[in-house]
C-alpha atoms as one frame of an Amber mdcrd trajectory, in Angstrom:
protein
   1.806  -0.710  48.036   1.624  -3.892  46.516  -1.574  -3.051  44.427  -0.040
   0.494  43.025   3.146  -1.575  42.062   1.159  -4.293  40.332  -0.959  -1.320
  38.449   2.021  -0.126  37.546   3.347  -3.203  36.033  -0.007  -3.773  34.005
  -0.211   0.017  32.991   3.684  -0.406  31.533   2.805  -3.494  29.621  -0.290
  -1.963  27.948   1.829   0.747  26.993   4.479  -1.177  25.521   1.636  -3.166
  23.468   0.197  -0.110  22.454   3.829   1.312  21.330   4.197  -2.224  19.317
   0.712  -2.093  17.708   1.500   1.416  16.490   5.169   0.337  14.941   3.644
  -2.730  13.303   0.552  -0.781  12.216   2.957   1.191   9.711   3.497  -1.561
   7.869  -0.375  -2.903   7.577  -1.523  -2.419   4.030   1.925  -2.550   2.526
   2.287  -4.623  -0.985   5.266  -5.052  -3.279   6.128  -6.782  -6.394   6.693
  -6.591 -10.075   4.125  -5.808 -13.025   3.181  -4.219 -15.914   1.611  -0.855
 -16.434  -1.474  -1.110 -18.355  -3.604   1.701 -20.221  -7.077   1.038 -19.577
  -9.539   2.840 -21.920 -12.791   3.619 -20.165 -13.847   6.216 -17.348 -11.497
   8.639 -19.472  -8.834   6.524 -19.228  -6.084   5.753 -16.818  -3.141   3.734
 -16.209  -3.264   0.895 -13.873  -0.503  -1.806 -12.764  -1.272  -5.537 -13.218
   0.824  -7.332 -10.764   2.582 -10.570 -11.739   0.655 -12.507  -9.180  -2.461
 -11.427 -10.886  -3.644  -8.419  -8.706  -4.847  -4.950  -9.966  -3.712  -2.015
  -8.684  -4.911   1.669  -9.586  -2.191   3.988  -8.585  -3.265   7.331  -7.112
   0.068   8.887  -7.746   1.892   7.405 -10.584   4.122   9.849 -12.223   4.122
  10.926 -15.901   7.352   9.147 -16.682   5.536   5.737 -15.585   2.494   6.188
 -17.700   3.936   3.997 -20.576   1.233   1.091 -21.451   3.606  -2.234 -21.262
   6.276  -1.049 -19.122   7.468  -3.525 -16.513   8.019  -1.928 -13.099   9.021
  -3.005  -9.483   6.619  -1.096  -7.190   5.964  -0.678  -3.484   2.795   0.902
  -1.803   0.174   1.381   0.767  -3.182  -0.290   0.237  -5.793   2.521   0.534
  -9.246   1.751   1.510 -12.066   2.906  -0.299 -13.385   3.059  -4.057 -12.499
   4.663  -7.204 -14.529   5.922 -10.141 -12.465   3.482 -12.062 -14.011   0.344
 -10.481 -10.688  -1.504 -11.274  -8.202  -3.045  -8.980  -7.403  -1.948  -5.505
  -6.507   1.789  -4.818  -2.368   2.139  -4.343  -0.371   5.070  -3.023   3.074
   4.333  -4.519   5.977   4.597  -2.166   8.291   3.455  -4.800   8.452   2.466
  -8.258  11.257   1.513 -10.840  11.500   0.717 -14.179  12.669  -2.930 -15.211
  14.674  -3.343 -17.978
C-alpha cells in the first residue's frame, strides 16, 4: 500500500511539472520592443524591423499599413526557428504591432 501511495505521489509531481513546462513554454521565444521599419532592397525587396537594441527581425506577417520605410513601431512576436531567403535578421511572427507617434 505504501508503494502505491509513493508511486501516486511521484506521478502527481511529474504531471504537475509537465503542465508547468507547457505553460512556461508558451512564452518561449517571445520578444518585444520598439524599433524602426526598414525597407531592404535585396532578395526582391522586403520590410524588416530594426529594434532599438540592435536586433534585426524579418516579420513574416507584417500588414501593408506597417510597410513604411522609417516608421517607428512597438512590437511583440514569437521567434520562428529557421531561415528565410532574405538572410537578414530572425524570422518573427508578429502578435502585436503599433505605430509610435
